C-alpha positions in Angstrom: -30.2 -5.7 27.0 -28.7 -5.3 23.5 -30.8 -7.2 20.9 -28.2 -9.2 19.0 -28.3 -11.6 16.0 -25.7 -13.8 14.4 -25.3 -15.1 10.9 -23.1 -18.1 10.1 -23.0 -21.2 12.4 -19.8 -22.9 11.5 -17.1 -23.6 14.1 -16.5 -20.0 15.0 -20.2 -19.0 14.6 -21.3 -21.7 17.1 -18.6 -20.6 19.5 -19.7 -17.0 19.2 -23.3 -18.0 19.7 -22.5 -19.8 23.0 -20.6 -16.8 24.3 -23.3 -14.3 23.1 -26.1 -16.3 24.9 -24.2 -16.2 28.2 -23.3 -12.5 28.1 -25.4 -10.6 30.7 -25.9 -7.5 28.4 -26.7 -9.3 25.2 -30.0 -10.9 24.1 -29.8 -13.2 21.1 -33.0 -12.6 19.2 -32.1 -14.5 16.0 -29.6 -16.7 14.3 -29.2 -17.3 10.6 -27.6 -20.2 8.7 -28.2 -22.0 5.4 -28.0 -25.5 6.9 -31.4 -26.8 7.8 -30.3 -29.4 10.4 -28.3 -26.8 12.3 -31.3 -24.5 12.5 -33.6 -27.4 13.5 -31.3 -28.5 16.3 -30.9 -25.0 17.7 -34.6 -24.2 17.5 -35.4 -27.5 19.3 -32.9 -27.3 22.1 -32.4 -23.6 22.6 -35.7 -22.0 21.6 -33.9 -19.3 19.7 -35.6 -18.0 16.5 -33.8 -19.4 13.5 -33.8 -18.0 9.9 -32.5 -19.1 6.5 -32.7 -15.6 5.1 -30.4 -12.8 6.4 -32.6 -9.9 5.3 -35.7 -11.4 6.9 -33.9 -12.0 10.2 -32.7 -8.4 10.3 -36.2 -7.1 9.5 -38.2 -9.3 11.9 -35.9 -9.2 14.9 -35.4 -5.4 14.9 -31.9 -6.2 16.2 -29.4 -3.6 17.3 -26.2 -5.6 16.7 -25.1 -8.5 14.5 -22.2 -10.9 14.5 -21.1 -11.9 11.0 -19.3 -15.3 10.9 -19.9 -16.4 7.4 -17.3 -17.3 4.7 -15.0 -14.4 4.0 -16.4 -13.6 0.5 -19.8 -12.9 2.1 -18.5 -10.4 4.7 -18.7 -7.3 2.6 -22.3 -7.6 1.4 -23.7 -8.8 4.7 -21.8 -6.1 6.7 -23.1 -3.5 4.3 -26.7 -4.6 4.8 -26.3 -4.4 8.5 -24.6 -1.0 8.5 -27.3 0.6 6.2 -29.8 -0.4 9.0 -27.7 1.4 11.6 -26.6 -1.8 13.3 -23.5 -2.3 15.3 -21.4 -5.0 13.6 -18.9 -7.6 14.9 -17.3 -9.3 11.8 -15.0 -12.3 11.9 -11.6 -12.0 10.3 -10.5 -11.2 7.7 -12.5 -8.0 7.4 -12.8 -8.1 3.6 -11.1 -9.7 0.6 -11.0 -6.4 -1.4 -9.6 -3.2 0.1 -12.1 -1.1 -1.9 -15.0 -2.9 -0.2 -13.3 -2.2 3.2 -12.9 1.5 2.4 -16.5 1.8 1.5 -17.7 0.0 4.6 -15.4 2.0 6.9 -16.9 5.3 5.5 -20.4 3.9 5.9 -19.9 2.8 9.5 -18.5 6.2 10.4 -21.4 8.0 8.8 -23.9 5.8 10.7 -21.9 6.3 13.9 -22.1 2.6 14.9 -19.7 0.4 16.8 -17.6 -1.9 14.6 -15.1 -4.7 15.5 -13.3 -7.5 13.7 -12.4 -10.8 15.4 -8.7 -10.4 15.8 -8.7 -12.1 19.2 -4.9 -12.0 19.7 -5.3 -8.4 21.0 -7.1 -9.8 24.0 -4.5 -12.3 25.0 -2.6 -11.2 28.1 0.9 -12.1 26.9 0.5 -10.1 23.6 -1.0 -7.2 25.5 2.0 -7.2 27.8 4.3 -7.2 24.8 2.4 -4.2 23.3 2.7 -2.4 26.6 6.5 -3.0 26.8 7.0 -1.7 23.2 4.7 1.3 23.7 6.5 2.3 26.9 9.8 3.0 25.0 11.6 0.7 27.3 13.1 -1.3 24.5 14.7 1.8 23.0 14.5 2.3 19.3 12.8 -0.7 17.7 14.7 -1.9 14.7 13.3 -5.3 13.9 10.2 -7.5 14.4 9.4 -11.1 13.5 6.0 -12.6 13.6 5.3 -16.3 12.9 2.1 -18.3 12.6 2.1 -22.1 12.0 -0.5 -24.8 12.2 -1.9 -28.1 10.8 -4.8 -27.0 8.5 -3.9 -28.4 5.1 -1.8 -31.5 5.4 -2.5 -33.4 2.2 -3.7 -32.8 -1.4 -7.5 -33.3 -1.3 -10.7 -31.5 -1.6 -10.8 -28.4 0.7 -13.4 -26.2 2.4 -14.2 -22.7 1.4 -11.1 -21.5 3.2 -9.0 -23.1 0.5 -10.8 -21.4 -2.4 -9.1 -18.2 -3.6 -12.3 -16.3 -4.2 -14.0 -17.5 -1.0 -11.5 -17.7 1.8 -8.1 -16.7 0.4 -6.0 -19.5 1.9 -3.2 -19.2 4.5 -2.7 -15.5 3.6 -6.1 -14.5 4.7 -6.8 -17.2 7.3 -3.4 -17.3 9.1 -1.3 -14.3 7.9 -4.0 -11.8 8.7 -3.9 -12.7 12.3 -0.1 -12.4 12.4 -0.1 -9.0 10.5 -2.8 -7.6 12.8 -0.8 -8.7 15.8 2.3 -7.0 14.5 0.3 -3.8 13.9 -0.9 -4.0 17.5 2.4 -4.7 19.2 4.6 -2.5 17.1 2.0 0.3 17.0 2.8 1.0 13.4 1.7 -0.3 10.0 4.3 -1.4 7.5 5.0 1.1 4.7 6.0 -1.5 2.1 6.7 -5.2 1.6 9.3 -7.0 -0.5 10.9 -10.4 -0.8 7.5 -12.1 -1.0 7.5 -15.9 -1.2 4.2 -17.7 -1.6 4.0 -21.5 -2.0 1.1 -23.9 -2.5 2.3 -27.1 -0.8 -0.9 -29.2 -1.0 -3.6 -26.7 -2.0 -4.6 -26.2 -5.7 -6.0 -22.7 -5.6 -4.3 -20.9 -2.6 -1.0 -20.4 -0.8 -0.2 -22.8 2.1 2.8 -20.8 3.2 3.8 -17.1 3.0 7.0 -15.3 3.8 8.0 -11.7 3.3 9.9 -8.7 4.6 8.1 -5.7 6.1 9.5 -2.2 5.9 8.6 0.6 8.3 8.7 4.4 7.7 11.3 4.9 10.5 13.7 2.4 9.0 12.8 -0.7 11.1 12.3 -4.0 9.3 10.2 -7.0 9.9 9.7 -10.7 8.9 6.4 -12.4 8.3 6.5 -16.3 8.4 3.2 -18.2 7.9 2.6 -21.9 7.2 -0.7 -23.7 7.7 0.6 -27.0 6.5 3.0 -27.7 9.4 2.0 -31.0 11.1 4.5 -30.5 13.9 2.0 -28.1 15.6 -1.1 -29.5 17.2 -3.1 -26.3 16.6 -2.4 -22.8 15.4 0.6 -21.2 17.1 1.5 -17.5 16.9 4.6 -15.8 18.1 6.0 -12.3 17.9 9.6 -11.0 18.6 10.6 -7.4 18.8 14.2 -6.1 19.0 15.1 -2.7 20.2 18.4 -0.9 21.1 17.7 -1.6 24.8 16.4 -5.2 24.6 14.0 -7.6 23.2 10.5 -8.9 23.9 9.1 -12.3 22.7 5.5 -13.4 23.2 3.2 -16.3 22.4 -0.1 -17.6 23.7 1.6 -18.8 26.9 4.1 -16.2 28.0 5.9 -12.9 27.4 9.7 -12.9 27.8 11.4 -9.5 28.2 15.1 -8.8 28.1 16.4 -5.4 29.1 20.0 -4.4 28.7 19.4 -1.7 31.3 16.5 -0.7 33.5 14.2 1.9 32.0 12.2 4.5 34.0 9.0 3.8 32.0 9.2 0.1 33.2 9.8 0.2 36.9 8.3 -3.3 37.2 10.9 -4.8 34.9 14.5 -5.5 36.0 17.7 -5.7 34.0 18.1 -9.0 32.2 15.3 -11.5 31.7 11.8 -11.2 33.0 9.2 -13.8 32.2 5.5 -13.2 32.6 2.9 -15.9 32.0 -0.5 -15.5 30.4 -2.2 -16.9 33.5 -0.8 -14.0 35.5 -1.7 -11.4 32.9 -5.3 -12.5 32.1 -8.5 -11.5 33.9 -11.1 -14.1 34.5 -14.1 -14.0 32.1 -17.7 -14.8 33.0 -17.8 -17.7 30.5 -14.9 -19.7 29.2 -14.9 -21.3 25.8 -11.7 -22.1 23.9 -9.8 -19.3 25.6 -10.5 -16.2 27.6 -9.8 -14.0 24.6 -12.9 -15.1 22.7 -15.2 -14.1 25.5 -13.1 -10.9 26.2 -13.5 -9.6 22.7 -17.3 -10.1 22.8 -17.4 -8.4 26.1 -15.4 -5.5 24.7 -17.9 -5.2 21.8 -20.8 -5.2 24.1 -19.2 -2.5 26.3 -18.4 -0.4 23.3 -22.1 -0.4 22.4 -23.1 0.5 25.9 -20.5 3.3 26.1 -20.9 4.6 22.5 -17.2 3.9 21.9 -16.9 4.3 18.2 -13.1 4.0 17.8 -12.4 1.0 20.0 -9.9 -1.8 19.5 -10.1 -3.9 16.3 -12.4 -1.4 14.6 -13.1 -1.7 10.8 -10.6 1.1 10.2 -7.9 -0.8 12.2 -8.7 -4.1 10.4 -8.5 -2.3 7.0 -4.8 -1.6 7.8 -4.3 -5.3 7.9 -6.1 -5.9 4.6 -3.9 -3.2 3.0 -0.8 -5.1 4.0 -2.3 -8.3 2.6 -3.0 -6.5 -0.7 0.7 -5.4 -0.8 1.8 -9.0 -0.3 -0.5 -10.3 -3.1 0.8 -7.6 -5.4 -2.8 -6.7 -6.3 -2.3 -3.2 -4.9 0.7 -1.0 -4.4 3.9 -2.5 -3.1 4.0 0.4 -0.6 1.4 2.3 1.2 0.7 6.0 0.3 0.8 8.4 3.1 -2.4 8.1 5.1 -4.3 11.2 6.2 -4.8 11.1 9.9 -8.4 10.4 10.8 -10.0 12.4 13.5 -10.8 10.1 16.5 -14.3 10.1 17.9 -13.5 9.4 21.5 -9.8 10.4 21.7 -6.7 8.4 20.8 -7.6 4.7 20.3 -4.1 3.4 20.8 -3.4 5.6 23.9 -6.7 4.7 25.6 -6.3 0.9 25.1 -2.7 1.0 26.2 -3.7 2.9 29.3 -6.3 0.3 30.0 -3.7 -2.5 29.6 -1.3 -0.8 31.9 -3.9 -0.2 34.6 -5.0 -3.8 34.3 -1.5 -5.2 34.6 -0.9 -3.1 37.8 -4.3 -4.3 39.2 -3.5 -7.9 38.5 -0.1 -7.6 40.1 -1.5 -5.9 43.2 -4.3 -8.6 43.6 -1.8 -11.4 43.3 0.6 -9.8 45.9 -2.2 -9.1 48.4 
């Protein structure tokens, strides 16, 4: 079993801990948090070794992997400590708040040849995977526009906030909500925006960060996109994310519940999709997981991380390099960096094409699920 630790036991950290402890290939040998009563309760009722010092936990547990679920400003220093020890790292989103930190950590991880993954769980939702498969197939024709939206009821009044609402610690809606939407767009479209413009950033209730963000995305091939994010929208019970992609031969729209596909004409690369509307539901596109908590995607991403370690898969889905693409787009939106991306030198893959291998896996899984439901 893979000796695994976790640092940060907030809402996501506790969720990760529950999933980690139930995984058949992971052995949780240590947890770390600054809150004494959380450590006391866990030690009493689970028997897991608890620490208040990250360095001491890494030294005494001799762990192979760590899950980092601390406030965003602490990601870079803690991830760096783990990487220098040759540990595999799963880091919650956003990867980093400073692109320069991300570039340094990507280089370090690749020198150490360890598995890295960031918690962009939308890539493990069946409806979004189906949308990515449809776009990658070429069945929509030439893609000319994409729109991604993320709304939710996080900040609904002017009052004291958590670390997420502090610019230097969490980054507000841009880093907490928009990064999910940007990564989802990169995943489904299969391309990172070259530039952004028309940026609108508003603080509705927060004092230090943005509560809503809107902008236009520009792609190298001429396609355009829209990003719409608002975490002060009380009309939503919880975070809601939706992506729409238009092509010359149709359109695909996906959210957590379903994937809607419209084709003007049938396409040979999509023999399972007819002309007109086809609707596929997440329940039909999702494999069962060994342990369910909050959604299959949360368990699926941890399982993918564990399998990457077992397989030595160093360029898997949601790697640090992939997450850095998202952080670069965020930097363009803030205006801290360039308003357009310089040409990126293609990086040699370790185990073949990341995008092609994951798309092949999605396609095979969709066929398998369809066959099992028809049998």
